[in-house]
N, C-alpha and C positions, 0 to 999 in steps of 0.2 A: 504493499499501499505505500502512495508516495506521501511524503512528509509535507504538510501545509506549509507555506511560506512564513506564517509569523511563529510556527515553531522551530522553523529552522533559524531564523532571527534571535527567538529566545534563546536557544541552544548555543549559540554564539556570545549572546551577553551574558547567561549565565557563567561560561568558563571564564569571563573577565571579571565579573562582579564577585564571583566565589574568592578571588585573590584578594580583595579588597578587605579592609578592617572593618568591622560594624558601625553602620551609622554615617556611610561617604554618601554625598548627594550622587545619584546616578542620572544618567541622561533622560529626558522627558520624551513624550511623543513625538512632538516636532523635531527634534535632533534625530530621533531614530528612523523617523519616516525619511528625512533628508539622507542620513548615512547612508540606508539601504536601498535609498529610491522605491519607495511603495508609500501607499495612501496612509493616511493618518489611523484610518482603521485598523488596518494591519498592523501599524505599531503598537496601537493602543491594545489589540489583541495579544501582542506579544509582552507587552508589559505586564497585562491582566496573568498570562500564564506564568511569569516569574513571581508574582503575586502567590499564584496557586502552589508553586513549588516553596514557596519560604525562601525565596532570594531576594527579594526586594520587600518592602513595606513602602505603603503611599501615604501623605499625611496630606489631608486636605489643606489647601493653600499654600502648603510649603514644597511640596514637590514628592521625589521618589530617593528611597534610602537605602543602601545594602543592608542586609539581615546576616549576621553572623549567628547561626542557631548552635547552641551548645546543650552539652547534656549536665544534667543537674542530678548526680545518685543519690538516693536514698538507701540507707541501712542501719542496722542496730548500732553498728560501731563507730560510725562517722559521725564527727561532731557536728550536732545540728545548727550549723552557721552558714547564712546566707552567703555573707561576705567570702568567708575562706573557701566554701564549695565553688562559687563562680570564679575566684582567682586561681584556684587549681585547675580550673578549666582554661585557663590562659587568657580571661580577659578581665576587664575592670569592674569592680562593684563599689555601690555607693547607696546609702539609703537616705531619704530625708523625710523627717516628721511632719504630716500633714497637721493631726491633731493630737492632744494628750489631754485626756478627759479623766474625771472620776465617774465612774458609772456601776451599774449593779449587772453584773453579766447573765446572759440566759442560762436556764436551768441546768443544762448538761454542762456548761462551761463553769458554772458555780459548783457543782459535784465533782468534775474533774480535778478541780483545784482545792478541794475539801473547804469552800467556804461555805458560809450561812448565807444569810440575807445582806451581808455587807458587800460595801462597794470595793472596788478594786480599780486599778489603772486601764484605761483602754486606750491603747497606743495605734493609731492608724498611721501607717508609711508607705511611702510609694518608694520602688527599689527598682536600682537601673543596672543594666550591663551594657557595658560600652558606651554609656551615656544614653542608650535606649531605656524609655520605662518598660520595665518587662514583669513588674509584679505590684500587687497591691493588698497589702495586708494589715490585718487587726489582730493586734497581740493583747491579751488579758493577763495583767501581772498582779498578785497580791500585794498590798502596801507594804506589807511588814517584810516583803522579799527585797523590794529597792523602795523605801521612803521616800526618796527625793529623786522621781526618775528625770524631770525634766535636767538637773543637774547633772545628771550619770551620762545622760545622752549628749550633753554639750561637750564631755570631757571626751567621747567616743562614740562614733555613731553605729558601732556594733554592738548589739545587745549581747551577742555571745561574750563579747571580750569583757563588758560590763559584768556578767556573770561571773566571770572567771577571775578578772583583776580587781575589780572594786568590791564584788560581794563575797568573794573565795570560794563559789560554788562550782562543779563541774555539770553542766547540763548534758543530758542524754536523753533520747528519745524513748519514752516509755510508749506510745503507739501513734501510728499514722492511718488516716482513711485520705484516699483520694478518689476523685471521679473527674470526667471530661464534661464540661458544662458549658452552656452558651454565656459568655460574659454579660454580666447586668451592664445596662446601658450606661450607668454612671462611672461603673469600673472601667469600660471600655473607654470612655472619653478620658477618663485621667490616664488610661494608659495609651491613648492615641491608638486603639485597637479599633477594628470593625466589631460594631455592635452585635452581629450576626454571627461572628468567629466563635469558634471552640476555644476555651482554654482549661487550664488544670484549677481545680480546687482541692487544695489541700489543707487538712485540718489536722495538728499534732500536738502532743501534750508532751512537755520537755520535765523531767525530774532530774534532782540533784543526785548524782552517781554515789554519792557516800551516803546519803540520808533518806532518799527515796522523796526527798520532799517536793511538792509540786511548785515548780518557778514559773511556768509559763504555758499558756495554751494559745497557739497561733492559728488563725484562719486567712490562708492567702491564696489568691487567684493570680494564676502565672499565665502569661501569654505563650501559646504552644508555637506560634510562629518565631518566636526567640530563643526558647528553652525547651529541651525534650527531656520531662522527669521520668528517671531511669529507676526502677526499683530493684536491689541486690538484697538477695535474702539466701542463707545457706540453710537449706532443710535437714541436710545431716552431714556429721562430719567425717563418716567413713561411707560410702557405698554400700559397705557390707552390713550398716546399720540398718539400711532400708528394707523392710518387708514386702515382698512382691505378694498384695492382696489378690492377685488375679487365679492364683492357684493355690492349694493347701501347702500349708507351709511344712 
């Protein structure tokens, strides 16, 4: 079957754009049409194909930008640190506080954090990968864990490092729940993502490795065109430990 012209153009552009760092501005429809001698509609279809392949993202009123999609591994032994995980993948990471309020958490959050009816910190942050808005998170933190959270985050924008360096605890994941969801319209707008696009919704509870004290419950929406979430788990330490239930032992 013959490859249509817009796909030929998309293949050429993809090879070029994949070599760029994330967040670089790329040619628009007019430039692509002139370069390849095609109609604007063909150039538009080529750029749409690149969006579908997660090669570029288009920002209304700003243009098209290269996307470097990275893996975000989650496992029981890896430290639950956004910044450390992103940097280990070879990208830059930062998080910006949107709001920090005192609020009563939903029932299942209060239960997970061993809270009664009292309020706790409700921290909302937008997180970036290579200066691309990639995640929107709500973090629930008991007041007695970090009494002055505002001051702590002014000292370091990594909540994980705040726990380790300022509080003196070692966060570890107690459990993680994940699902693929259509991004909420407000979240999509904050992340400059398509409101009809799919993303990851990750909810996780962190406890202190030494005392099992609940430290933080995080609810995070992640753009799937920027990050591929990878779950890694070891089901058995030795293959001989696994019983084959398809036949009698």
